[in-house]
N, C-alpha and C positions, 0 to 999 in steps of 0.2 A: 925667355922661352916659357911657353905655357905647358900645361900637362893634360889638357882635355882629351888628347888622343895619344897619350903616352904609350909607347911600345907597340902601337897598332901598325899594321902594314896597309898602306893605301896605294892601290893601283890606279893610276890616272892616265886614261887614254885621251890624247889631245893636250898633253902637258906643255907643249912648246907654244911659241907665239909666231904668228904668220908674218910679223914685221917688228920693227923696233917698238918698245913699250911693253905694256902689260896686257896680255889677253886673259880671258877668264880662266883657262886651264892652267896657265903659268902662275897666276896669282893664287889659285886654289892649291896647287901643289906646294908652293912655298908656305902658304898659310897652314896646311896640314902639318908640314915639317916643324913650323914654329910652335905647334901645339904638341909636339913630341912624336909624331908619326914617322915611321920609316917609309919613304916615298919611292915608288917605281914610276919614273917619268917616261911615258911612252909617246912617241910622235912619229909621223911618217917621215919627218926629217930628223936624222940622228943629230945633226948640228943643233937643232932647236931643243931636242930632248936633253942633250949634254949641257946646253946653256942653263936650262932650268935646274938640272941636277947639280951643276956647278954653283949656282946661287945658294942652293940648300946646304951644300957641304961647306961653302965659305962661311956660313952662319953657324957651323958646328953641327948641322943635322946629318942624317944618313940618307943617301939617295942612290938609285941605280937608274941609268939612262938606257932605254931600249928603243929600237926602231921597229915599227910595225905598220902594216897597211890594214886598217880596220875593216876593209871590205873583203878581205881574204881569210877564210876560216883557218888555214894553216898558220898564217901570220899571227892572228889573235891567239890561237891555241899555244903557239910558241912563246908569246909574251907572258901568258899565264904560267906556263911551265917554267920559264926562266925566273919569274917572281917566286914561285914555290921553291925552286932550287936555291934561291938566294936567302929567302926569309922563312920558308916553311908554312906560311899561312897568308890569307888575304882577308883583312877585316873590313876594308872599305874599297868598293869599286866605284870609280867616278868616271862617267862617260861624258866627255866634253866635246867630242869631235862634231863639227857641223859645217855645212856649206849651203849656199843658196845661189840659184841662177834665175835671172828674170825670164819670164815667158809663161804664157798660158798654154792650154792643150793644143792649140793650132800651131803656134810658132815655136814652141820649145821642142827641140829634137828629142826623140824617144831616148836616145843614148844619154842625153843630159838629165832627163827625168829619172832614168834608172840609176844614174850615178848619185844624184842627190838622195834618192831613197836608200841606196846602199850605204852611203856615208852617214846619213842622219838617223836611219832607223834600223837597217839590217845589222849595222855595226854593234848596236846595243844588244840586239838579239844574240849575236855571236859571243859578245863578252859575257852575257848572262849564261849562255849555254855552257861555257867552260868554267865560270867562276861559281855559279850556284851550287854545283855538287860539292865543291870545296867548302863553301860556307855552311852548307847543310851538315857536312861531316864534322865541322868545327863546333856546330851548335849555335851559329849566329853570324851576322854580318850586316853591312849596310851598303845599299846601292843608291847612288845619286846620279840622276840623268839630267843633262842640261837641255831643256826644251826651249820654249820661247812664248811670249804672249801672242805671237803670230799664230800659235796653235788654237787660240780662242776665238779668232775672228779674222776677217780679211782686211788688210791695210790698203795703203795707197799704191802699192807696187804690184805688178803682175808676177806673183811669187808662188805659183800654184804648187810646184813640187816641194818647196820649203814649207808652205802651209800644211800640205797633206802629210809630209814626213813628221813634222812636229806634233800634229794632232794624233797621228798614229803612235808616236813615242809616249804621249801622255797615257794612252790606253794600255800600251804595253807595260808601262810602269805600274798602273793599277792592277793589271792581271798578275804580274809577278808579286806585287805586294800581298795580294789575297792568297795566291797559291802557296806562298812560302812564309806567311805570318806565323803559323804554328811551329815553324822550324827556327824561330828566333831571327829571321831575316826581315829587315825593313827595306822598302823601296819607295823613294820619293823623287819628284822632279822639281827643278828650279826653272822658273819661266822668266828669263831676263826681259826687260823692256828696252829702252833706248840706252844702250851702254856704249861708252866711248872706248873702242878697242882697235887694235891694228887691223883686224879683219874688216871692220867697217871702213876704216880709212883707206884700206887697200882694194876696196871693191870698185872695179871699173864701172859696173852697172850703176852703183850709187853715185859715183862721181859724175857720170854722164847725165844722170837724172837731175842732179842739183846744179851742175854747171861748174862748180868750183868747190874746193875744200872749205872755203869760208862760208859759202852758202849752205853746204851740208851741215857744218857745225851749227850755224845759226838756226836752221830749220829744225834740227833735232833737239837743240836746247829749248826752242820755243814750243815744241810739241809736248814736252814733258810738263805735267802739272806743277812740278817743283821749279821749273824754269831752267833746268840743267839736265844734261845726261848723267846717268850713273857711271860708275867706274868698275873695273874688274874686281877691285877689292870688296865691293858690295856683294858681288856674286860669291866671292871666296868666303866672306863672313857667313853667308847663309849656308854654304856647303859645310863649313866647320861645325856649325850648330847642328845640322842634320846628321852629320857623322858622329856626333858626340852623344854621351849618355843623357844629356839634357833633352834630347829628342827621342828618348827610348820608347815613348808611346805614340809617336807620330809615324804613320804608315799610310802609303797610298795617297799622299797629298801633292797637289800641284801648287807650288809656292811662287806667286809672282814677286819679283824683285824689280819694280818698275816705277817707283815714285807715285803710284796710284793711277798710272795710265790705263790699266785694264778696267778701272771703275767707270771710265768715261763712256757716255752714250754717243758721242760725236767724235 
Protein backbone atom coordinates (compact mmCIF):
# COMPACT_ATOMS: atom_id res chain seq x y z
CA UNK A 1 0.00 0.00 0.00
CA UNK A 2 1.18 3.50 -0.83
CA UNK A 3 0.81 6.70 1.16
CA UNK A 4 0.32 9.42 -1.46
CA UNK A 5 -3.29 9.93 -0.30
CA UNK A 6 -2.93 8.70 3.26
CA UNK A 7 -5.97 9.43 5.45
CA UNK A 8 -7.67 11.57 2.80
CA UNK A 9 -11.32 11.06 1.98
CA UNK A 10 -12.15 10.52 -1.69
CA UNK A 11 -15.74 10.77 -2.91
CA UNK A 12 -16.02 8.96 -6.24
CA UNK A 13 -19.18 9.34 -8.31
CA UNK A 14 -19.38 6.57 -10.88
CA UNK A 15 -17.23 4.17 -8.88
CA UNK A 16 -18.94 1.05 -10.20
CA UNK A 17 -18.49 -0.69 -13.52
CA UNK A 18 -21.19 -1.09 -16.15
CA UNK A 19 -20.09 -4.65 -16.87
CA UNK A 20 -17.43 -7.24 -16.07
CA UNK A 21 -13.91 -5.90 -15.89
CA UNK A 22 -12.41 -2.59 -14.90
CA UNK A 23 -14.04 0.72 -15.75
CA UNK A 24 -12.30 4.04 -15.15
CA UNK A 25 -14.19 4.84 -11.95
CA UNK A 26 -13.74 1.40 -10.43
CA UNK A 27 -10.00 1.35 -11.14
CA UNK A 28 -9.63 4.89 -9.78
CA UNK A 29 -11.52 4.16 -6.56
CA UNK A 30 -9.33 1.12 -5.90
CA UNK A 31 -6.17 3.07 -6.78
CA UNK A 32 -7.12 5.87 -4.38
CA UNK A 33 -7.52 3.29 -1.62
CA UNK A 34 -4.21 1.65 -2.45
CA UNK A 35 -2.59 5.03 -1.81
CA UNK A 36 -4.19 5.31 1.63
CA UNK A 37 -7.45 7.14 0.93
CA UNK A 38 -10.76 6.37 2.56
CA UNK A 39 -13.07 5.92 -0.41
CA UNK A 40 -16.77 6.57 -0.78
CA UNK A 41 -17.83 4.56 -3.83
CA UNK A 42 -21.03 5.98 -5.32
CA UNK A 43 -22.94 4.52 -8.24
CA UNK A 44 -26.48 4.46 -9.58
CA UNK A 45 -26.27 0.70 -9.01
CA UNK A 46 -25.80 -0.21 -5.37
CA UNK A 47 -24.55 -3.63 -6.45
CA UNK A 48 -21.79 -2.02 -8.52
CA UNK A 49 -20.86 0.36 -5.70
CA UNK A 50 -20.70 -2.52 -3.23
CA UNK A 51 -18.50 -4.54 -5.58
CA UNK A 52 -15.95 -1.73 -5.72
CA UNK A 53 -16.11 -1.09 -1.97
CA UNK A 54 -15.72 -4.81 -1.39
CA UNK A 55 -12.56 -4.97 -3.49
CA UNK A 56 -11.11 -2.14 -1.40
CA UNK A 57 -11.94 -3.71 1.96
CA UNK A 58 -10.61 -7.08 0.81
CA UNK A 59 -7.24 -5.38 0.29
CA UNK A 60 -7.36 -3.88 3.78
CA UNK A 61 -8.65 -0.44 2.78
CA UNK A 62 -11.61 1.52 4.10
CA UNK A 63 -14.63 2.12 1.87
CA UNK A 64 -18.29 3.04 1.98
CA UNK A 65 -20.73 2.11 -0.80
CA UNK A 66 -23.58 4.48 -1.64
CA UNK A 67 -26.31 4.53 -4.26
CA UNK A 68 -27.12 7.84 -5.95
CA UNK A 69 -28.59 9.25 -9.15
CA UNK A 70 -26.23 12.08 -10.14
CA UNK A 71 -28.94 13.84 -12.18
CA UNK A 72 -31.05 14.48 -9.06
CA UNK A 73 -29.99 17.26 -6.66
CA UNK A 74 -31.44 15.57 -3.57
CA UNK A 75 -29.63 12.32 -4.37
CA UNK A 76 -26.24 14.01 -4.85
CA UNK A 77 -26.71 16.12 -1.73
CA UNK A 78 -27.58 13.00 0.27
CA UNK A 79 -24.41 11.21 -0.90
CA UNK A 80 -22.33 14.20 0.18
CA UNK A 81 -24.10 14.34 3.55
CA UNK A 82 -23.56 10.60 4.11
CA UNK A 83 -19.88 11.01 3.29
CA UNK A 84 -19.56 13.80 5.84
CA UNK A 85 -21.44 11.79 8.45
CA UNK A 86 -19.07 8.84 7.94
CA UNK A 87 -15.74 10.65 7.60
CA UNK A 88 -16.20 14.31 8.49
CA UNK A 89 -14.43 15.75 5.44
CA UNK A 90 -14.00 15.44 1.66
CA UNK A 91 -10.49 15.89 0.29
CA UNK A 92 -11.00 14.55 -3.23
CA UNK A 93 -14.11 14.79 -5.41
CA UNK A 94 -13.84 12.54 -8.44
CA UNK A 95 -16.60 12.87 -11.06
CA UNK A 96 -16.49 9.87 -13.37
CA UNK A 97 -20.09 9.41 -14.51
CA UNK A 98 -20.66 9.59 -18.27
CA UNK A 99 -22.80 8.25 -21.10
CA UNK A 100 -23.12 8.80 -24.84
CA UNK A 101 -25.85 8.29 -27.43
CA UNK A 102 -25.40 8.34 -31.19
CA UNK A 103 -27.32 11.02 -33.03
CA UNK A 104 -27.13 14.57 -34.35
CA UNK A 105 -29.58 17.44 -33.79
CA UNK A 106 -32.11 16.12 -36.29
CA UNK A 107 -32.35 12.47 -35.31
CA UNK A 108 -31.45 12.52 -31.59
CA UNK A 109 -34.62 12.87 -29.48
CA UNK A 110 -34.55 15.90 -27.21
CA UNK A 111 -35.10 13.67 -24.17
CA UNK A 112 -31.91 11.75 -24.97
CA UNK A 113 -29.97 14.98 -25.55
CA UNK A 114 -31.16 16.29 -22.19
CA UNK A 115 -30.28 13.04 -20.42
CA UNK A 116 -26.70 13.04 -21.75
CA UNK A 117 -26.24 16.68 -20.72
CA UNK A 118 -27.68 15.94 -17.28
CA UNK A 119 -25.48 12.90 -16.69
CA UNK A 120 -22.23 14.23 -18.17
CA UNK A 121 -22.36 17.91 -17.23
CA UNK A 122 -25.11 18.84 -14.78
CA UNK A 123 -24.02 16.02 -12.47
CA UNK A 124 -20.63 17.68 -12.02
CA UNK A 125 -22.31 21.02 -11.38
CA UNK A 126 -24.39 19.39 -8.65
CA UNK A 127 -21.45 17.59 -7.04
CA UNK A 128 -19.45 20.82 -7.01
CA UNK A 129 -22.43 22.75 -5.61
CA UNK A 130 -22.52 20.57 -2.50
CA UNK A 131 -18.83 19.75 -2.07
CA UNK A 132 -17.16 23.11 -2.76
CA UNK A 133 -18.47 24.76 0.44
CA UNK A 134 -17.07 21.85 2.45
CA UNK A 135 -13.67 22.09 0.79
CA UNK A 136 -13.60 25.87 1.21
CA UNK A 137 -14.32 25.53 4.93
CA UNK A 138 -11.61 22.87 5.26
CA UNK A 139 -9.13 25.15 3.53
CA UNK A 140 -8.58 22.98 0.46
CA UNK A 141 -9.42 20.02 -1.71
CA UNK A 142 -9.09 18.50 -5.15
CA UNK A 143 -11.69 18.05 -7.87
CA UNK A 144 -11.03 15.70 -10.78
CA UNK A 145 -13.50 15.50 -13.65
CA UNK A 146 -13.43 12.80 -16.31
CA UNK A 147 -13.94 14.43 -19.69
CA UNK A 148 -12.81 13.01 -23.06
CA UNK A 149 -10.62 13.89 -26.02
CA UNK A 150 -13.99 14.05 -27.82
CA UNK A 151 -14.28 17.43 -26.09
CA UNK A 152 -11.47 18.73 -28.32
CA UNK A 153 -12.86 17.83 -31.73
CA UNK A 154 -15.43 15.88 -33.69
CA UNK A 155 -14.72 12.20 -34.33
CA UNK A 156 -16.15 9.67 -36.69
CA UNK A 157 -19.39 9.16 -34.78
CA UNK A 158 -22.57 11.31 -34.69
CA UNK A 159 -22.10 12.01 -30.98
CA UNK A 160 -23.39 15.57 -30.69
CA UNK A 161 -24.65 15.46 -27.10
CA UNK A 162 -21.50 13.72 -25.90
CA UNK A 163 -19.21 16.21 -27.67
CA UNK A 164 -21.13 19.18 -26.30
CA UNK A 165 -21.37 17.87 -22.75
CA UNK A 166 -17.67 17.06 -22.51
CA UNK A 167 -16.62 20.39 -24.02
CA UNK A 168 -18.85 22.10 -21.46
CA UNK A 169 -17.30 20.01 -18.71
CA UNK A 170 -13.85 21.26 -19.67
CA UNK A 171 -14.87 24.87 -19.29
CA UNK A 172 -16.80 24.23 -16.09
CA UNK A 173 -13.61 22.69 -14.72
CA UNK A 174 -11.62 25.80 -15.67
CA UNK A 175 -14.24 28.10 -14.15
CA UNK A 176 -14.18 26.23 -10.84
CA UNK A 177 -10.37 26.13 -10.88
CA UNK A 178 -10.08 29.89 -11.17
CA UNK A 179 -12.91 30.81 -8.82
CA UNK A 180 -11.61 28.61 -6.01
CA UNK A 181 -7.83 28.73 -6.53
CA UNK A 182 -7.30 31.19 -3.69
CA UNK A 183 -9.23 28.90 -1.35
CA UNK A 184 -6.77 26.03 -1.73
CA UNK A 185 -8.99 24.07 -4.11
CA UNK A 186 -7.68 22.65 -7.37
CA UNK A 187 -9.88 21.45 -10.27
CA UNK A 188 -8.55 19.53 -13.25
CA UNK A 189 -9.98 17.25 -15.92
CA UNK A 190 -8.67 14.03 -17.41
CA UNK A 191 -9.40 13.50 -21.11
CA UNK A 192 -9.32 9.77 -21.87
CA UNK A 193 -8.71 8.65 -25.43
CA UNK A 194 -9.39 5.15 -26.71
CA UNK A 195 -9.73 3.21 -23.46
CA UNK A 196 -10.81 -0.42 -23.28
CA UNK A 197 -13.66 -0.38 -20.75
CA UNK A 198 -16.89 -2.30 -20.09
CA UNK A 199 -18.84 0.80 -21.15
CA UNK A 200 -17.32 0.69 -24.63
CA UNK A 201 -17.77 -3.06 -24.94
CA UNK A 202 -21.37 -2.77 -23.78
CA UNK A 203 -22.35 0.00 -26.20
CA UNK A 204 -24.97 -1.18 -28.69
CA UNK A 205 -24.25 1.86 -30.88
CA UNK A 206 -20.55 1.02 -31.02
CA UNK A 207 -21.17 -2.63 -31.74
CA UNK A 208 -23.61 -1.84 -34.54
CA UNK A 209 -21.16 0.65 -36.04
CA UNK A 210 -18.27 -1.83 -36.15
CA UNK A 211 -20.30 -4.98 -36.80
CA UNK A 212 -18.62 -7.22 -34.24
CA UNK A 213 -16.57 -7.04 -31.06
CA UNK A 214 -13.52 -8.25 -32.96
CA UNK A 215 -13.84 -5.40 -35.49
CA UNK A 216 -14.40 -2.90 -32.69
CA UNK A 217 -11.24 -4.00 -30.89
CA UNK A 218 -9.14 -4.04 -34.06
CA UNK A 219 -10.31 -0.61 -35.22
CA UNK A 220 -9.74 1.05 -31.85
CA UNK A 221 -6.30 -0.50 -31.44
CA UNK A 222 -5.37 0.63 -34.95
CA UNK A 223 -6.61 4.18 -34.36
CA UNK A 224 -4.24 4.71 -31.45
CA UNK A 225 -0.74 6.04 -32.22
CA UNK A 226 0.60 3.39 -29.84
CA UNK A 227 -1.17 0.58 -31.70
CA UNK A 228 -3.30 -0.34 -28.72
CA UNK A 229 -6.08 1.02 -26.60
CA UNK A 230 -5.35 2.25 -23.12
CA UNK A 231 -6.83 0.69 -20.01
CA UNK A 232 -8.70 1.95 -16.98
CA UNK A 233 -5.53 1.80 -14.88
CA UNK A 234 -3.99 4.48 -17.11
CA UNK A 235 -6.81 6.84 -16.15
CA UNK A 236 -6.55 5.81 -12.51
CA UNK A 237 -2.82 6.57 -12.43
CA UNK A 238 -3.44 10.07 -13.76
CA UNK A 239 -6.19 10.61 -11.18
CA UNK A 240 -3.97 9.54 -8.29
CA UNK A 241 -1.28 11.96 -9.47
CA UNK A 242 -3.72 14.87 -9.76
CA UNK A 243 -5.18 14.08 -6.33
CA UNK A 244 -1.77 13.95 -4.68
CA UNK A 245 0.52 16.70 -3.41
CA UNK A 246 2.78 16.02 -6.38
CA UNK A 247 0.25 18.03 -8.41
CA UNK A 248 -0.17 20.82 -5.82
CA UNK A 249 0.55 23.57 -8.40
CA UNK A 250 -1.48 22.03 -11.22
CA UNK A 251 -4.85 23.71 -11.60
CA UNK A 252 -7.33 24.17 -14.45
CA UNK A 253 -5.54 21.64 -16.67
CA UNK A 254 -7.16 19.39 -19.27
CA UNK A 255 -4.91 16.32 -19.24
CA UNK A 256 -5.20 13.97 -22.23
CA UNK A 257 -4.49 10.33 -21.42
CA UNK A 258 -4.71 9.04 -24.96
CA UNK A 259 -1.39 7.69 -26.22
CA UNK A 260 -0.95 10.86 -28.27
CA UNK A 261 -4.22 10.59 -30.21
CA UNK A 262 -5.18 14.23 -29.61
CA UNK A 263 -1.93 15.37 -31.26
CA UNK A 264 -2.97 13.99 -34.65
CA UNK A 265 -4.22 16.23 -37.44
CA UNK A 266 -6.04 13.40 -39.19
